[in-house]
N, C-alpha and C positions, 0 to 999 in steps of 0.2 A: 196632962193633955192640953193642947193649945185651944183656948176658948174662942179663937177666931173661926174654928171649924165646928159645924153642927154635928152632934153625935148621931150616927144612924147605923142601920144594919143593911147588909146586902145578902141576897140569897141566890145560890147556884142550885137550881132544882134540876135533877137529872132523871130522864126516863130510862126505861130498861135497855135502850140502845146507847146510853151515856150521852145523849144529846141534851143540850141545855135549853131550858125554857127562857125565851126572850119575848119582850113586848115592844110595840111601837108606841112611843109617848103620844098621848092625845094632844098635848099642848106644844109640841115641837114639830114643825113641818118638814124637818130634815129627811125623814125616812130612815133614820138610824134606829137600831134596835138596842135594847138594854135589858139586863137582868132586873128582876124586882128588887126594890130597896125602899127604905123609909126611915123616918126619924124615930129616935128613942124618946118617949115621953119621960118627964121628970120622975114619975112615980114607978118606972119599970126598969128592969135590967135588960141587957141586950137580948137574952134568950126569950124573955116575955115579948119584947118588941118584935122579934122576927116572926113569931107565930101570929101575932096580931096583924102585922103588915102583910103576911101571906094571905090571910083572909081578906083584908081590905083591897089588895091588888089583884088577886087571881080567884077570889071567891071560894077557895078550898084550902084545907090544911091536910089533905091526904098525902102525907109525906113522912118519911123517917129521917130524923137528923142523924147524920153519921160522922161529920167532921166540922170542927170550928177552927177558923184561922187563928194562928198564933200571934197575929199582929193587928194593929189598927192602921188603916191606910188613909192618908190624907190626900185630897185632891182639891184644886182650886176650880171655881166655876167662873167662866167668862162673864164679864160685867153685863153684857146684853142679856144673858140668861138669868143672872143673879137678880137683875132689876125686875124680873117678872115673878119672882118667888116671894111668898108672903114673909119669909124670914131673911130675905136678901140684904136688907140694910144692916142686919146684926152680924152676919158671917161672911167670910170670903170663900167658903167651900164647905166640904163635909169630911168627917173622919169616920171610917166605916169598919165595923167588925163583920166578917163574912162567915156565913153558915152554908154547909153543903148538905143537900137533902137528896134522898131517893124518892121519887114520886111514886106513890102507891095506888093512886086512883086511875081512872080512865080519862082520856082526853076530854070527854064531854063533862067532866067534873070542873074543868077550868072555865071560869066565867069572868072575863075582864070587864063586863058591863055591871060593875058593882055600884054601890050607893054613890061613891065619889070616884068615878073611873079615872085611871091614870093612863091606861093603854087603849088604843083603838083596835088593836088586833094582837095576836100572839102566835108563836110557832116554836117548834123545836129546831135547834141549830147545832151544827157540829162545833166542837171546841176549836177546830181549825179555822172556822169562819167568823168566830166571835169578835176578835179584835178589829178586823177590817170593816165590820158592819156596825161597830159601836160608835157613838158620838165621840169625836176626837178627844175631848177633855177627860173621858173616862177610860181611854185605851190603856194608859199606864196602870191604872187600878186593875183592869181585867187581866193584863199581862202578869202582874204580880200574883194575882189569885191563881191563874192558870199555872204559873211556875210553882207556887207553893203546893198545889194539888196535882201536879203533873202525873204522879203515880196512878191516880184514878183513871186517867185516859190511856195508860199503857197496860192496864190490867185486862183489857178486852182480848 
């Protein structure tokens, strides 16, 4: 794995209508939406990291894991964004392992006002709207994940 990329996990959390949980980043004024994601600590594997990150970002882990991506997906982060990240001098982007979950809780279980919040708000979004509403440098990643798991959205 290329060590220019920070190892992290991404999570596609689906409600009973197969809508995807997305949040608006608190530190990015663009208005774009993104799926929860986060770094893998040195002492953990990707599955441990995804459960920890879920709690840290949305305040709940009321979900069932049902699919894991077969690939790691790299993406570069624009320099102006990278410069604002605490690890931005060490990496040029991130490499992500993606996990797909069915959300088993109620909407009021989701709380983005966590100890170190990353999102200012959240909502459920159709897979058809995900890419056009994502920050441009993550769109290729989202398309790759939607393509890999396209059968999930045709099963309805």
